[in-house]
C-alpha positions as CSV (number, residue, x, y, z in Angstrom):
1,M,0.0,0.0,-0.1
2,A,1.1,3.7,-0.3
3,T,2.5,5.3,2.8
4,I,2.3,9.0,3.9
5,I,5.8,9.6,4.9
6,G,5.2,13.2,6.1
7,G,4.1,16.7,5.4
8,I,5.7,20.0,4.5
9,A,4.1,23.4,5.1
10,A,5.5,26.1,2.9
11,S,4.4,29.6,2.1
12,H,3.9,30.2,-1.7
13,T,4.3,33.9,-1.9
14,P,5.7,35.0,-5.3
15,T,8.6,36.5,-3.3
16,I,10.1,33.1,-3.0
17,G,10.2,32.5,-6.9
18,F,11.3,36.0,-7.5
19,A,14.4,35.7,-5.3
20,F,15.0,32.4,-6.8
21,D,14.9,33.4,-10.4
22,R,17.1,36.3,-9.7
23,D,19.8,34.5,-7.6
24,K,19.3,36.4,-4.4
25,Q,20.6,33.5,-2.4
26,S,23.6,35.5,-0.9
27,D,21.7,39.0,-0.5
28,P,21.1,39.5,3.1
29,V,17.5,40.5,2.7
30,W,16.6,37.4,0.8
31,A,19.0,35.0,2.3
32,P,16.8,33.8,5.1
33,I,14.4,32.5,2.6
34,F,16.8,30.0,1.1
35,E,18.3,29.1,4.7
36,A,14.9,28.3,5.8
37,F,14.2,25.9,3.0
38,E,17.7,24.0,3.0
39,P,16.7,21.6,5.8
40,V,13.4,20.8,3.9
41,K,15.4,20.0,0.7
42,R,17.7,17.9,2.9
43,W,14.6,16.1,4.4
44,L,13.2,15.4,0.8
45,D,16.5,14.2,-0.6
46,E,16.7,11.7,2.4
47,A,13.0,10.6,2.4
48,R,13.0,10.2,-1.3
49,P,8.9,10.4,-1.8
50,D,7.9,8.8,-5.0
51,V,5.0,11.2,-5.5
52,V,4.2,14.7,-3.9
53,L,0.7,16.0,-3.3
54,V,0.5,19.7,-3.4
55,T,-2.4,21.7,-1.8
56,Y,-2.4,25.0,-3.3
57,N,-4.8,27.7,-4.6
58,D,-4.5,29.1,-8.1
59,H,-4.5,33.0,-8.1
60,V,-7.1,33.7,-10.8
61,T,-4.6,32.4,-13.4
62,S,-5.9,28.9,-14.6
63,F,-9.0,29.1,-12.6
64,F,-11.6,32.0,-13.3
65,F,-14.7,32.9,-11.9
66,D,-16.8,31.4,-14.8
67,H,-16.5,28.2,-13.0
68,Y,-14.7,28.2,-9.6
69,S,-14.6,24.9,-7.5
70,A,-13.9,24.4,-3.9
71,F,-11.7,21.5,-4.4
72,A,-10.2,20.5,-7.8
73,L,-7.9,17.6,-8.2
74,G,-5.3,17.3,-11.1
75,I,-5.5,13.8,-12.6
76,G,-3.3,14.6,-15.9
77,G,0.2,13.5,-16.7
78,R,1.8,16.9,-17.1
79,Y,1.6,20.4,-15.7
80,E,3.2,23.5,-17.4
81,V,4.2,26.6,-15.7
82,A,1.6,29.4,-16.1
83,D,2.0,32.6,-17.5
84,E,0.9,35.2,-14.9
85,G,1.3,38.3,-17.0
86,G,4.8,38.8,-17.7
87,G,5.5,35.5,-19.3
88,P,5.9,31.9,-17.4
89,R,8.8,31.4,-15.1
90,D,11.9,29.5,-16.6
91,L,10.9,26.2,-15.2
92,P,10.4,22.7,-17.0
93,P,7.0,21.2,-16.9
94,I,6.4,18.7,-14.0
95,S,5.0,15.3,-14.5
96,G,1.7,14.1,-12.6
97,H,0.9,10.7,-11.5
98,P,-2.5,9.8,-13.2
99,A,-3.0,6.4,-11.6
100,L,-2.8,7.5,-8.0
101,A,-4.7,10.8,-8.8
102,A,-7.4,8.6,-10.1
103,H,-7.6,6.4,-7.0
104,I,-7.6,9.4,-4.8
105,G,-10.2,10.9,-6.9
106,Q,-12.4,7.9,-6.6
107,S,-11.7,7.5,-2.9
108,L,-12.8,11.2,-2.2
109,V,-15.9,11.0,-4.1
110,A,-16.9,7.6,-2.4
111,D,-16.2,9.6,0.8
112,E,-18.9,12.1,-0.3
113,F,-16.6,15.0,-1.3
114,D,-17.9,16.5,-4.5
115,M,-14.7,17.2,-6.2
116,S,-13.8,18.7,-9.5
117,F,-11.0,17.2,-11.7
118,F,-8.7,18.9,-14.3
119,Q,-6.2,18.3,-16.9
120,D,-4.0,20.3,-18.9
121,K,-4.0,23.5,-16.8
122,P,-0.9,25.3,-16.1
123,L,0.1,25.8,-12.6
124,D,1.0,29.3,-11.1
125,H,3.0,30.4,-8.1
126,G,0.8,29.0,-5.7
127,C,2.3,25.5,-6.7
128,F,5.5,26.5,-8.4
129,S,7.0,29.0,-6.0
130,P,7.9,26.7,-3.1
131,L,8.6,23.7,-5.5
132,S,11.3,25.7,-7.2
133,V,13.3,26.0,-3.9
134,L,12.4,22.6,-2.5
135,F,13.5,20.4,-5.5
136,D,16.8,20.5,-8.0
137,H,15.1,20.9,-11.3
138,G,18.0,21.8,-13.9
139,H,17.4,18.6,-15.6
140,G,13.7,18.0,-14.9
141,W,11.9,17.6,-11.7
142,P,12.9,14.4,-9.6
143,V,9.3,13.6,-8.5
144,P,5.9,13.8,-10.1
145,I,3.1,15.7,-8.2
146,I,-0.5,15.5,-7.8
147,P,-2.0,19.2,-7.6
148,L,-5.0,19.7,-5.3
149,Q,-6.3,23.3,-6.0
150,M,-8.3,24.8,-3.4
151,G,-10.7,27.6,-4.0
152,V,-10.3,30.1,-1.2
153,L,-10.5,33.3,-2.8
154,Q,-14.3,33.6,-3.7
155,F,-16.7,33.2,-0.7
156,P,-18.5,31.2,0.5
157,I,-15.7,28.7,0.8
158,P,-15.6,25.5,2.8
159,S,-15.4,25.6,6.5
160,A,-11.9,25.0,8.2
161,Q,-13.6,21.9,9.5
162,R,-14.3,20.7,6.0
163,F,-10.5,21.1,5.0
164,W,-9.5,19.1,8.1
165,K,-12.0,16.4,7.2
166,L,-10.8,16.4,3.7
167,G,-7.4,15.5,5.1
168,K,-8.9,12.6,6.9
169,A,-10.4,11.4,3.7
170,L,-7.0,12.0,1.8
171,R,-5.3,9.6,4.2
172,R,-7.7,6.9,3.5
173,A,-7.5,7.4,-0.2
174,I,-3.6,7.3,-0.3
175,E,-3.2,4.4,2.3
176,S,-5.7,2.3,0.4
177,Y,-3.7,2.7,-2.9
178,P,-2.4,-0.9,-3.6
179,E,1.1,0.0,-5.1
180,D,3.9,0.7,-2.6
181,L,4.6,4.4,-3.1
182,R,6.1,7.1,-0.6
183,V,3.9,10.0,-0.6
184,A,4.8,13.5,1.0
185,I,2.4,16.1,1.2
186,V,3.1,19.7,0.6
187,A,0.7,22.3,2.0
188,T,1.3,25.7,0.6
189,G,0.1,29.4,1.5
190,G,0.2,31.8,4.3
191,L,1.1,32.8,6.8
192,S,-0.4,36.3,7.8
193,H,-1.0,38.7,5.1
194,Q,-3.4,40.9,3.4
195,V,-3.0,42.3,-0.1
196,H,-6.3,44.4,-0.8
197,G,-7.9,47.4,0.5
198,E,-6.9,49.7,3.3
199,R,-5.8,46.8,5.3
200,A,-3.1,45.9,2.8
201,G,0.4,45.0,4.3
202,F,-1.3,43.6,7.5
203,N,0.7,40.9,9.4
204,N,0.4,39.4,12.6
205,T,3.8,37.7,13.7
206,P,2.5,36.5,17.1
207,W,-0.6,34.8,15.5
208,D,1.8,33.3,13.0
209,L,3.7,31.6,15.7
210,Q,0.8,30.5,17.8
211,F,-0.7,29.0,14.6
212,L,2.5,27.0,14.1
213,E,2.3,25.6,17.5
214,L,-1.4,24.8,17.4
215,F,-1.0,23.2,14.0
216,E,1.7,20.7,15.2
217,Q,-0.1,20.1,18.8
218,D,-3.7,20.7,18.6
219,P,-4.9,21.4,15.0
220,E,-8.4,20.7,15.8
221,R,-8.9,23.9,17.7
222,L,-7.6,25.4,14.4
223,A,-10.2,23.5,12.4
224,S,-13.1,25.2,14.7
225,L,-12.3,28.8,13.7
226,T,-14.4,30.6,11.2
227,H,-13.3,32.5,8.1
228,A,-13.8,35.8,10.0
229,E,-11.7,34.8,12.7
230,L,-9.0,33.6,10.4
231,A,-9.1,36.9,8.7
232,E,-9.0,39.0,11.8
233,L,-5.8,37.0,13.1
234,G,-4.1,36.6,9.9
235,G,-5.6,38.7,7.1
236,V,-8.0,37.8,4.6
237,E,-5.6,36.3,2.2
238,G,-3.7,34.7,5.1
239,A,-6.9,32.7,5.5
240,E,-5.4,30.3,2.8
241,V,-3.8,28.5,5.6
242,L,-6.8,26.6,5.5
243,M,-5.1,24.3,2.9
244,W,-2.6,23.4,5.6
245,L,-5.5,21.7,7.5
246,T,-6.0,19.2,4.8
247,M,-2.3,18.1,5.0
248,R,-2.5,17.9,8.8
249,G,-5.6,16.0,8.7
250,A,-3.8,13.4,6.6
251,L,-1.2,12.9,9.0
252,S,-1.3,10.9,12.2
253,A,-2.5,12.7,15.6
254,Q,1.0,12.9,16.8
255,V,3.7,14.0,14.4
256,K,7.4,14.8,14.9
257,K,8.6,18.4,13.8
258,V,11.7,18.1,12.0
259,H,12.1,21.4,11.2
260,Q,10.6,24.9,11.4
261,A,11.5,28.4,10.2
262,Y,9.7,31.8,10.0
263,Y,10.7,35.0,8.3
264,L,8.7,38.1,7.5
265,P,10.4,40.0,4.8
266,S,7.8,42.2,3.5
267,M,4.2,41.4,2.7
268,T,3.9,37.6,3.8
269,G,5.1,35.8,6.9
270,I,7.0,32.9,5.1
271,A,7.0,29.5,6.9
272,A,9.0,26.4,5.9
273,V,8.0,23.4,8.3
274,V,8.5,19.6,8.1
275,Y,6.5,16.8,10.1
276,D,7.5,13.3,10.0
277,N,4.1,11.1,9.9
278,L,4.1,8.8,13.0
279,A,1.2,6.8,11.7
280,G,1.2,3.0,12.4
281,T,0.2,0.3,10.1
282,P,-3.6,-0.2,9.2
283,V,-5.6,-2.0,11.7
284,A,-7.5,-5.3,10.8
285,G,-9.4,-5.0,7.5
286,E,-9.9,-1.1,7.5
287,I,-8.0,-0.8,4.1
288,E,-9.9,-3.6,2.4
289,R,-13.3,-2.1,3.6
290,H,-12.5,1.1,2.2
291,R,-11.6,-0.2,-1.2
292,Q,-14.8,-2.0,-1.3
293,A,-16.7,1.0,-0.3
294,M,-15.0,2.9,-3.1
295,G,-16.3,0.3,-5.7
296,V,-19.8,0.3,-4.7
297,Q,-21.3,2.5,-7.1
298,L,-20.0,0.9,-10.3
299,A,-20.1,-2.7,-9.0
300,G,-21.7,-4.8,-11.6
301,A,-21.4,-2.4,-14.4
302,E,-18.7,-4.4,-16.0
303,R,-21.3,-7.1,-16.8
304,L,-23.2,-4.6,-19.1
305,T,-22.1,-5.6,-22.6
306,G,-21.2,-2.6,-24.7
307,T,-21.1,-0.2,-21.8
308,Y,-18.0,1.9,-21.1
309,P,-18.4,4.2,-18.2
310,F,-16.3,7.4,-18.8
311,N,-13.7,7.2,-16.0
312,F,-10.3,8.8,-15.0
313,A,-8.4,6.4,-17.1
314,R,-10.5,6.9,-20.3
315,S,-10.4,10.7,-19.8
316,V,-6.6,10.9,-19.4
317,K,-6.1,8.6,-22.4
318,A,-8.2,10.4,-24.8
319,F,-7.8,13.8,-23.6
320,Q,-6.3,15.2,-26.7
321,L,-8.8,13.6,-29.0
322,N,-11.6,14.8,-26.8
323,R,-10.3,18.3,-26.7
324,F,-10.0,18.3,-30.5
325,L,-13.7,17.4,-30.7
326,H,-14.7,19.7,-28.1
327,D,-13.1,22.7,-29.9
328,L,-15.4,22.0,-32.9
329,I,-17.9,24.3,-31.0
330,A,-15.5,27.2,-31.9
331,P,-16.3,28.7,-35.3
332,A,-12.7,29.2,-36.4
333,H,-11.6,25.7,-35.4
334,R,-14.8,24.3,-37.1
335,A,-14.0,26.3,-40.2
336,R,-10.4,25.1,-40.5
337,F,-11.6,21.5,-40.0
338,L,-14.2,21.6,-42.8
339,A,-11.9,23.4,-45.1
340,D,-9.0,20.9,-44.9
341,E,-9.7,18.1,-42.5
342,A,-6.5,16.3,-43.0
343,A,-4.5,19.5,-42.3
344,A,-6.5,20.3,-39.1
345,L,-5.8,16.8,-37.8
346,A,-2.1,16.9,-38.7
347,A,-1.8,20.1,-36.9
348,A,-3.4,18.5,-33.8
349,E,-1.6,16.7,-31.0
350,L,-3.1,13.5,-31.9
351,T,-1.8,10.1,-32.6
352,E,-1.9,8.3,-36.0
353,E,-4.7,6.1,-34.5
354,E,-6.6,9.0,-33.2
355,R,-6.6,10.8,-36.4
356,G,-7.7,7.6,-38.4
357,L,-10.6,7.2,-36.1
358,V,-11.7,10.6,-37.0
359,Q,-11.1,10.4,-40.6
360,R,-12.9,7.0,-41.0
361,R,-15.8,8.3,-38.7
362,D,-15.3,5.1,-36.5
363,W,-18.0,6.1,-34.1
364,R,-17.7,2.9,-32.2
365,G,-14.0,2.8,-32.3
366,M,-13.8,6.3,-30.8
367,I,-16.0,5.2,-27.8
368,H,-13.7,2.1,-27.3
369,H,-10.7,4.7,-27.3
370,G,-12.2,6.8,-24.8
371,V,-14.1,9.6,-26.4
372,I,-17.4,10.5,-24.6
373,F,-20.3,10.4,-26.8
374,F,-21.3,13.9,-26.4
375,L,-18.4,14.9,-28.5
376,L,-19.2,12.4,-31.0
377,E,-22.6,14.3,-31.7
378,K,-20.6,17.6,-32.0
379,L,-18.6,16.0,-34.7
380,G,-21.7,14.7,-36.3
381,A,-23.3,17.9,-36.3
382,V,-20.3,19.5,-38.2
383,V,-20.0,17.0,-40.8
384,G,-24.0,16.5,-41.3
385,V,-24.4,13.1,-39.5
386,S,-27.5,12.6,-37.3
387,N,-27.4,11.2,-34.0
388,L,-29.4,8.2,-35.3
389,H,-26.6,7.4,-37.7
390,I,-24.2,7.4,-34.9
391,Y,-26.3,5.1,-32.6
392,A,-26.8,2.6,-35.4
393,A,-23.1,2.6,-36.4
394,M,-22.2,1.8,-32.8
395,R,-24.5,-1.1,-32.6
396,G,-23.2,-2.3,-36.0
397,E,-26.5,-2.0,-37.7
398,S,-28.0,-0.2,-40.7
399,L,-29.7,3.0,-40.1
400,E,-32.8,1.2,-41.4
401,D,-32.6,-1.7,-38.9
402,F,-31.9,0.6,-36.0
403,Q,-34.9,2.9,-36.9
404,Q,-37.2,-0.2,-36.6
405,T,-36.2,-0.5,-33.0
406,R,-37.6,3.1,-32.3
407,N,-41.0,4.4,-31.6
408,A,-40.5,7.2,-34.1
409,P,-38.7,5.3,-37.0
410,G,-38.6,8.5,-39.3
411,A,-37.2,10.8,-36.7
412,L,-33.7,12.1,-37.4
413,Y,-32.0,14.7,-35.5
414,S,-28.7,16.1,-34.2
415,V,-27.4,19.2,-32.0
416,A,-26.6,21.2,-35.1
417,G,-27.4,24.9,-34.8
418,Q,-28.2,27.7,-37.0
419,D,-24.8,27.7,-38.7
420,A,-25.1,24.2,-40.0
421,G,-26.9,24.7,-43.1
422,G,-28.6,21.8,-45.0
423,L,-28.0,18.5,-43.1
424,A,-27.6,15.8,-45.2
425,W,-28.7,12.7,-43.5
426,D,-27.4,10.4,-46.2
427,H,-24.0,11.9,-46.1
428,H,-21.2,9.7,-47.3
429,D,-19.5,10.1,-44.1
430,A,-22.3,8.3,-42.1
431,P,-22.2,4.6,-43.3
432,K,-25.3,2.6,-42.6
433,T,-23.0,-0.1,-41.1
434,L,-19.8,-0.5,-39.7
């Protein structure tokens, strides 16, 4: 099974990344930042985690308010560095761990956390600011990550207690993963700071130090605080320490503090802390019971011949093809596709197999590959193929035979809108049989 070896708490202020990128290690003003993180780097070098899960909040870079989620788990295989306005930092992309992420996602949903899931979103300083000083990355990052983005900028947000409980669920998720992996959890954010309004520049060093003590010894007291109380003590933006509670909840009740440092150079109290996890081995059948609970909702679905639930594995595998088909909702992409399909497919990041599936209009093959049906109907709308043609093709039947199984055998339809023009339901790209 996977093991949580420990937790790291680190501020993610862009101050850290700025100092690193401009080689400020020897500057007296900036040097304490690097000195604080050196023991953390040594711990990571010695502990050698196989995967690092990072709790962070995006700063309205990759996540905007057109759809803002409380908890969003990254399930993809690669994450680029975000451009936050002046170009991305000179850092390499970092790998994800889709298999563990999928297991964690399924486990959290089974534990009744209504998660969001993302792929192919670049990560901003909330994630990369601390990572850039925790790992040597000149030749690529030494360890994959699983990013857990937490929406703490737009109220209402989950309570401190909910973040704490998410940590408990995260522990069950990781420890029930069947592969032997060493997992470290990095919690980012804080400490006290406020960056907006007339209170901008607010700090509270006594509270920061008290928070660190409670976080180690009595974290449930912190989990009882309200958002207003956290804002009063540590600033509104400083309340992002809520994300630390998820890391602490994932550790054992008793932890061993290996290192702690605190420095307030400008706007944000910067902390760097390491905790060894002192959790014992699982008791009796608790892991197996949890694994069984995770599988309850889809148990038996495998017996439904010709049925392929769209799960994380299918989503990750066919992400590029699904995105290509999804982009057909954009008029410019749609026009390029219709003007020169071969060129549009060649320019996309698709495999030869995926290009062939589209060109052959292999509807059933695309489903088998991992395309979700609702993107097939978009392709059908663009090329003038009805939904009914697609249904028949997936069943391996002629349209006429399939229509005889319907109550309205003369009905043909699609999701095509006003720009579709005439719909040629006998289109040559809509074979009556496979």
